[in-house]
ROPA-114845 format. One record per residue (C-alpha): residue number from 1; chain; x negated, z, y. Coordinates in pm, 1 decimal. Each point is the difference from the previous one (the first is absolute). Layout:
<bafis>
   seq   mol          u          w          v
   NUM     A          X          Z          Y
...
</bafis>
This chain:
<bafis>
   seq   mol          u          w          v
     1     A    -8180.6    11553.6     6995.1
     2     A      -75.5       72.8      350.8
     3     A     -346.7      155.6       59.6
     4     A      -68.3      236.1      354.6
     5     A     -319.0     -175.3      184.1
     6     A     -254.6      221.7      151.6
     7     A     -309.4     -165.5      192.3
     8     A     -243.3      220.8      176.4
     9     A     -324.2      -83.5      225.9
    10     A     -277.1      214.2     -138.7
    11     A     -361.2       -8.1      141.4
    12     A     -202.3       40.8     -334.2
    13     A      149.1     -193.0     -254.2
    14     A     -252.5      161.6     -290.8
    15     A      122.1      339.7      127.8
    16     A      350.7      -99.2       21.8
    17     A       16.2     -179.0     -347.0
    18     A     -176.7      331.5     -166.9
    19     A      271.9      224.3      169.0
    20     A      276.9     -208.6      -90.1
    21     A      -81.5      -50.0     -351.9
    22     A      -26.9      384.0      -44.0
    23     A      311.6       51.8      153.9
    24     A      185.9     -254.1     -198.2
    25     A     -184.9       12.4     -324.6
    26     A      -40.0     -321.7      -18.7
    27     A     -273.2     -300.1      131.6
    28     A      138.0     -248.9      250.2
    29     A      156.6     -341.9     -163.2
    30     A     -191.1     -183.5      220.3
    31     A     -322.3       77.8      210.8
    32     A     -185.0     -245.9      252.7
    33     A     -247.2       62.8      277.3
    34     A      247.7      118.1      231.9
    35     A      303.6       69.7     -177.1
    36     A      162.5      194.9     -323.1
    37     A      294.0       26.5     -158.0
    38     A      200.2      255.1     -232.2
    39     A      325.7     -140.2     -171.1
    40     A      144.0      328.2      -95.4
    41     A      271.0       64.1     -270.2
    42     A       62.9      356.4       53.0
    43     A      110.9       -0.2      303.7
    44     A       46.0     -361.2        8.7
    45     A     -205.2      -98.3      318.0
    46     A     -230.9     -295.6      133.9
    47     A     -276.1      221.3      163.1
    48     A     -228.9     -222.0      188.1
    49     A     -324.1       86.0      208.3
    50     A     -225.0     -200.5      222.1
    51     A     -262.1       30.9      226.1
    52     A      136.6     -292.7      246.8
    53     A      188.2      227.4      231.3
    54     A     -132.9      178.9      326.9
    55     A      117.6      315.5      -36.2
    56     A       20.8      206.5     -338.3
    57     A      343.4       49.1      -78.6
    58     A      343.1     -166.0     -132.0
    59     A      -12.5     -365.2       89.4
    60     A      368.4      -56.3     -124.8
    61     A      248.5       96.1     -286.4
    62     A      201.1     -227.4     -229.8
    63     A      217.0      -86.3     -261.4
    64     A     -127.5     -232.4     -288.5
    65     A      212.0     -187.5     -204.9
    66     A        5.0     -162.0     -340.4
    67     A      232.9     -292.9       77.0
    68     A      114.9     -203.6      283.6
    69     A      387.3      158.7      -25.7
    70     A     -126.0      338.1       76.7
    71     A     -213.7     -149.7      274.8
    72     A      299.9     -232.2      148.7
    73     A      209.3      339.1      -48.9
    74     A     -252.9      221.2      229.6
    75     A       13.5     -285.5      259.5
    76     A      355.7       -4.1       -0.6
    77     A        2.0      362.7       48.9
    78     A     -208.4       -9.7      303.0
    79     A      201.5     -301.8      149.9
    80     A      316.5      159.6      -43.6
    81     A     -144.9      330.9      208.5
    82     A      -85.0     -242.7      263.9
    83     A     -387.0      123.0      -59.1
    84     A     -295.4     -227.6      178.0
    85     A     -130.5     -198.3     -289.9
    86     A     -284.5     -229.1      -32.4
    87     A       38.1     -223.3     -310.8
    88     A     -340.8     -123.7      -96.5
    89     A      124.0     -180.4     -325.8
    90     A     -265.8     -102.1     -214.7
    91     A     -320.4      180.4      119.0
    92     A     -321.2       96.7     -123.0
    93     A     -172.4      329.3       45.1
    94     A     -180.4      274.1     -158.3
    95     A     -118.8     -190.7     -305.1
    96     A      347.5     -126.8      -65.9
    97     A      246.9     -296.8       56.3
    98     A      345.6      150.5       66.5
    99     A      358.1      -72.8      190.0
   100     A       19.7      284.6      272.0
   101     A      179.2      101.5      304.0
   102     A      -84.6      285.0      232.5
   103     A      238.5      289.5      200.7
   104     A     -120.5      259.4      227.6
   105     A      125.5      340.1        0.4
   106     A       71.0      202.9      318.2
   107     A     -325.6      140.1       27.5
   108     A     -154.4     -343.0      -24.0
   109     A     -139.8       15.3     -390.1
   110     A       40.4     -309.7     -162.3
   111     A      184.8      -56.9     -281.9
   112     A      -77.8     -292.4     -247.5
   113     A      245.0     -104.8     -245.6
   114     A     -145.2     -226.9     -260.9
   115     A      -21.3     -191.3     -322.2
   116     A     -368.2      -61.2     -160.2
   117     A      -17.1     -337.9     -119.2
   118     A     -340.9      -26.5     -124.2
   119     A     -377.4      117.3       76.8
   120     A     -274.6     -185.4      190.8
   121     A     -361.0       49.5       30.3
   122     A      -19.4       96.4      371.1
   123     A      164.2      249.5      239.1
   124     A      229.4     -284.6      191.5
   125     A      -12.5     -344.4       17.8
   126     A      -75.7        0.3      361.0
   127     A       36.7     -411.5       -0.5
   128     A      339.7       -2.1     -105.4
   129     A      131.0      290.2      209.0
   130     A      177.5      -61.6      308.3
   131     A      120.5      371.4      123.2
   132     A     -247.2      173.1      195.1
   133     A      -44.3      376.0     -182.4
   134     A     -217.5      282.7       72.0
   135     A     -329.5       54.8     -203.9
   136     A      225.5       41.7     -329.2
   137     A      298.6     -200.6      -57.3
   138     A      260.9      226.6      178.9
   139     A      161.8     -175.7      313.4
   140     A       13.4      186.1      329.4
   141     A      348.6      154.5       86.9
   142     A       14.3     -251.4      299.1
   143     A      -27.0     -300.7     -229.9
   144     A      259.2       97.7     -204.0
   145     A      224.2       83.9      297.3
   146     A      -55.5     -356.2      111.6
   147     A       33.6     -151.6     -309.5
   148     A      317.5      149.1      -70.9
   149     A      159.3      -67.8      336.0
   150     A       -0.3     -347.3      -36.1
   151     A      180.5      -13.1     -307.5
   152     A      376.3      107.9        0.5
   153     A      124.3      261.6     -210.5
   154     A      275.5      -56.7     -209.0
   155     A      237.0      217.9      180.1
   156     A      -81.0     -154.5      356.9
   157     A      185.5     -271.5      170.2
   158     A     -193.2     -287.4      168.6
   159     A       70.2      107.6      357.9
   160     A     -140.0      325.3     -109.5
   161     A     -300.5     -103.9     -141.3
   162     A      -70.4     -242.3      298.0
   163     A        3.6      279.2      220.8
   164     A     -253.0      217.4     -196.6
   165     A     -204.2     -296.9      -96.9
   166     A      -28.8      -56.6      394.5
   167     A     -100.4      349.1       59.2
   168     A     -267.3       33.3     -238.7
   169     A     -171.8     -344.2     -155.9
</bafis>
């Protein structure tokens, strides 16, 4: 199964937890001092909020998969469409260990494709993370584009890749 994912920045976590708990008729499945998450079945969505952002609103959207095969399928689709892709591989974020990659839509909204592998007791294992990100875990549009230009797409010739690489990396 694939589950839609939404992550919002909020100013007041307690007030937002109260609001969304009423809206969803469910309490969060995980609550921390700066974060809350609902794993809803109807509709199937992983809805998260945190106070880690600069401005209230959408931080990123995504698709959570239940297995690595579905994650590989999403990655293959992005690569086949020549979308800028940042492959983080195994990483930690939002109190979880996961395997993930990122793409950005034409408006600059980050999309995360991920498979959750387990939980961790902190928001992010900073010591193990090499990718610089914004205050949440979302890489910037420029980071996604820069990372992807250095990796040839499956349909790109070596000469075309070298030309593209020299212009953006």
